[in-house]
C-alpha positions in Angstrom: 136.2 108.9 98.2 134.0 107.1 101.1 132.9 110.6 102.4 131.6 111.5 98.9 129.6 108.2 98.1 128.2 108.7 101.5 126.7 112.2 100.6 126.0 111.0 97.1 123.9 108.2 98.7 122.0 110.9 101.1 121.4 113.4 98.0 120.0 110.1 96.1 117.7 109.6 98.9 116.6 112.8 99.5 115.6 113.5 96.1 113.8 110.2 95.6 111.7 111.3 98.9 111.0 114.4 97.2 110.1 112.7 93.9 108.0 110.4 95.9 106.0 113.0 97.8 105.4 115.5 94.9 104.0 111.7 93.1 101.9 111.4 95.7 100.3 114.6 96.2 100.1 115.2 92.6 98.0 111.9 91.9 95.8 112.8 95.1 95.1 116.1 93.6 94.3 114.3 90.0 91.7 111.5 91.9 90.2 114.3 94.2 89.7 116.9 91.1 88.1 114.1 89.1 86.0 112.6 91.9 84.4 116.1 93.0 83.7 117.0 89.6 81.6 113.7 88.9 83.1 113.1 85.6 83.6 109.4 86.2 79.8 108.8 85.9 79.7 110.7 82.6 82.7 109.4 80.8 85.0 106.1 81.1 87.9 107.9 80.1 87.7 109.6 83.5 87.9 106.0 84.7 91.1 105.4 83.3 92.6 108.9 84.1 91.7 107.6 88.2 93.5 104.3 87.2 96.5 105.9 86.0 96.5 108.4 88.9 96.1 105.4 91.7 98.7 103.6 89.9 101.2 106.6 90.3 100.2 107.0 93.6 101.4 103.7 94.4 104.7 104.0 92.6 105.3 106.9 94.7 104.1 105.6 97.8 105.0 102.1 97.8 107.5 101.4 94.5 109.9 104.4 95.3 110.6 103.8 98.9 111.0 99.9 98.4 113.4 100.9 95.6 115.4 103.3 97.9 115.4 100.3 100.8 116.7 97.8 98.2 119.2 100.3 97.1 120.5 101.0 100.7 122.9 99.5 102.7 120.1 97.5 104.5 120.9 93.9 104.4 118.3 91.8 102.8 117.8 88.1 102.0 118.1 87.1 98.3 114.2 86.1 98.3 113.0 89.0 100.1 115.3 91.2 97.5 113.5 89.6 94.8 109.9 90.2 96.4 110.5 93.7 97.1 112.0 94.1 93.2 108.8 92.4 92.0 106.6 94.7 93.6 108.6 97.7 92.3 108.1 96.2 88.6 104.7 95.2 89.0 103.4 98.9 90.1 105.4 100.4 87.6 104.0 98.1 84.9 100.5 98.5 86.2 101.2 102.7 85.4 102.2 101.8 82.0 99.5 99.6 81.5 97.2 102.3 82.6 99.1 104.5 80.0 98.4 102.2 77.4 94.7 101.9 78.0 94.0 106.0 78.0 96.4 105.7 74.6 93.8 103.2 73.2 90.8 104.7 74.6 91.6 108.0 72.7 92.7 106.2 69.4 89.3 104.3 69.4 87.7 107.7 70.3 89.3 109.4 67.3 88.8 106.5 64.8 85.9 104.7 64.9 83.6 108.4 64.8 85.4 109.1 61.8 84.6 105.6 60.3 
């Protein structure tokens, strides 16, 4: 049972690392693509897309490793754990709020011209 739990912990950590790396690389690609074509200067929607990509990059670069650290066997003091968990929540909420901003922008771009 102990060996199974240890192997599952290693599998979990490996998958989290894979997800974090893919998240970082994908979002860097989005930022690079928008930046090089100069779309941010033409339409504010692309600013929202870059904002979402930055928030998601931070989730992959900071929140996922912190979540693995909190879930691991490393002993963290109570207030340290609260601080680390707060970082994870803040970064994921930043990503959700960026999605909300994009959705509102798209809604207003469709609704206002139809009025």
